[in-house]
C-alpha positions as CSV (number, residue, x, y, z in Angstrom):
1,M,-20.3,-5.2,-0.9
2,K,-18.2,-5.5,2.1
3,K,-15.1,-6.7,0.0
4,R,-15.5,-3.8,-2.3
5,H,-15.2,-1.3,0.4
6,C,-12.1,-3.1,1.8
7,I,-10.5,-3.3,-1.7
8,I,-11.1,0.6,-2.2
9,A,-9.5,1.3,1.0
10,Q,-6.5,-0.9,0.3
11,M,-6.1,0.7,-3.1
12,I,-6.2,4.3,-1.3
13,L,-3.6,3.1,1.1
14,L,-1.6,1.5,-1.8
15,L,-1.6,4.6,-3.7
16,W,-0.6,6.7,-0.6
17,F,2.4,4.3,0.0
18,F,3.3,4.6,-3.8
19,L,3.3,8.2,-3.7
20,D,5.9,8.1,-0.6
21,M,8.0,5.9,-2.8
22,I,8.3,8.2,-5.7
23,G,8.1,11.5,-3.7
24,I,5.8,14.4,-4.5
25,H,6.7,18.0,-5.3
26,F,4.5,20.8,-6.1
27,G,6.6,23.4,-7.6
28,D,9.4,24.3,-5.1
29,K,7.3,22.6,-2.2
30,C,8.1,19.2,-1.2
31,L,5.2,17.1,0.1
32,V,7.2,13.8,0.6
33,T,10.8,13.0,-0.3
34,R,11.5,9.7,-2.4
35,S,12.0,6.7,0.0
36,Y,12.1,3.7,-2.2
37,K,15.8,3.0,-1.0
38,E,14.8,2.9,2.5
39,D,11.2,1.5,2.5
40,G,11.1,-0.3,-0.8
41,I,10.9,-3.8,0.5
42,F,8.0,-2.8,2.8
43,F,6.1,-1.5,-0.2
44,L,6.8,-4.7,-2.1
45,I,5.3,-6.8,0.8
46,Y,2.4,-4.6,1.1
47,L,1.8,-4.8,-2.7
48,T,2.0,-8.7,-2.5
49,A,-0.6,-8.6,0.5
50,V,-2.9,-6.4,-1.5
51,V,-2.7,-8.6,-4.6
52,L,-3.3,-11.7,-2.5
53,F,-6.3,-10.2,-1.0
54,I,-7.8,-9.3,-4.4
55,I,-7.0,-12.9,-5.9
56,E,-7.7,-15.0,-2.8
57,E,-9.6,-13.2,-0.2
58,K,-9.6,-15.9,2.8
59,F,-5.9,-16.0,2.7
60,G,-5.1,-12.5,1.5
61,K,-7.2,-10.8,4.3
62,W,-5.1,-12.4,7.0
63,F,-1.9,-11.6,5.4
64,V,-3.0,-7.8,5.1
65,I,-4.2,-7.6,8.6
66,C,-1.1,-9.3,9.9
67,W,1.2,-6.9,7.9
68,M,-0.8,-3.8,8.7
69,S,-1.0,-4.6,12.4
70,M,3.0,-4.6,12.6
């Protein structure tokens, strides 16, 4: 049960980060601008960390913790 809650939290954060990468506009209002050119590598590192966490929890959780603490 505990791992499932962690995965859900990581997926929500991954979705938030993904929306930051592509940018969000509601009509003429801009919630966040596209930032994949500036932050794309950080998104890929975080995506890798989440995939490692899902596949191999023992190693992946430490990678996610270290990356998120930076």
